[in-house]
C-alpha positions in Angstrom: -1.3 -89.2 -25.2 -4.8 -89.1 -26.5 -6.5 -85.7 -27.1 -10.2 -85.3 -26.6 -12.2 -82.7 -28.6 -12.7 -80.7 -25.4 -8.9 -80.5 -24.9 -8.5 -79.2 -28.4 -11.0 -76.5 -27.9 -9.0 -75.2 -24.9 -5.6 -75.6 -26.6 -6.3 -73.9 -29.9 -6.7 -70.3 -28.5 -3.7 -70.8 -26.3 -1.5 -71.8 -29.2 -2.3 -68.6 -31.1 -1.7 -66.6 -27.9 1.7 -68.3 -27.4 2.7 -67.6 -31.0 1.7 -64.0 -30.6 3.8 -63.7 -27.4 6.8 -65.4 -29.1 6.5 -63.1 -32.1 6.4 -60.0 -29.9 9.5 -61.1 -28.1 11.4 -61.7 -31.3 10.3 -58.2 -32.6 11.4 -56.6 -29.4 14.8 -58.2 -29.6 15.2 -57.1 -33.2 14.2 -53.5 -32.3 16.7 -53.5 -29.4 19.5 -54.7 -31.7 18.7 -52.1 -34.3 18.7 -49.3 -31.8 22.0 -50.5 -30.4 23.5 -50.5 -33.9 22.2 -46.9 -34.6 23.6 -45.6 -31.3 27.0 -47.2 -32.1 26.9 -45.6 -35.6 26.2 -42.2 -34.0 29.0 -42.7 -31.5 31.5 -43.6 -34.3 30.4 -40.5 -36.3 30.9 -38.3 -33.2 34.4 -39.8 -32.6 35.4 -39.2 -36.2 34.2 -35.6 -36.0 36.2 -35.1 -32.8 39.3 -36.5 -34.5 38.8 -34.2 -37.5 38.3 -31.2 -35.3 41.5 -32.0 -33.3 43.4 -32.4 -36.5 42.1 -29.0 -37.7 43.1 -27.4 -34.4 46.5 -29.0 -34.8 46.9 -27.6 -38.3 46.0 -24.2 -37.0 48.6 -24.5 -34.3 51.2 -25.6 -36.9 50.4 -22.6 -39.1 50.7 -20.2 -36.2 54.1 -21.8 -35.3 55.3 -21.5 -38.8 54.3 -17.8 -38.9 56.2 -17.2 -35.7 59.3 -19.0 -37.1 59.1 -16.9 -40.2 59.0 -13.7 -38.2 61.9 -14.9 -36.1 63.9 -15.8 -39.1 63.3 -12.3 -40.6 64.5 -10.8 -37.3 67.5 -13.2 -37.2 68.3 -12.3 -40.8 68.5 -8.7 -39.8 71.1 -9.7 -37.2 74.4 -10.9 -38.6 73.7 -14.6 -37.9 74.6 -17.0 -40.7 72.4 -19.8 -42.1 74.6 -22.5 -40.7 74.4 -21.2 -37.2 70.7 -21.0 -37.4 70.4 -24.6 -38.5 72.7 -25.7 -35.7 70.5 -23.8 -33.2 67.3 -25.4 -34.5 68.9 -28.9 -34.3 70.0 -28.2 -30.7 66.5 -26.9 -29.8 64.9 -30.0 -31.2 67.2 -32.2 -29.2 66.8 -30.2 -26.1 63.0 -30.7 -25.9 62.3 -34.5 -25.6 58.8 -35.7 -26.5 58.2 -33.0 -29.0 56.8 -35.3 -31.6 53.9 -37.7 -31.0 53.6 -40.9 -33.0 49.9 -42.1 -33.2 48.9 -45.2 -35.0 45.3 -46.1 -35.7 
């Protein structure tokens, strides 16, 4: 295909315009990808914070339960109940409530 000088005069401005459009599209795609990565990072951080706060709440619940058990053991100690009977009662209570422990794997 033979090109005439007139054809080149028309084609040259269009080539630079086409390259500008292509460059803008590539930059837009790159910006979209970066914003997606940033939003995913924020979501991961929020999820980690939620897990940490749940663990902290769980630790507080454990502390409260331990304090209650200590109070009960003091009251039970005042009664004439022996240590063996208390251990048997705890084992029976543990067996009586299925699903008491939760096994979570990450």
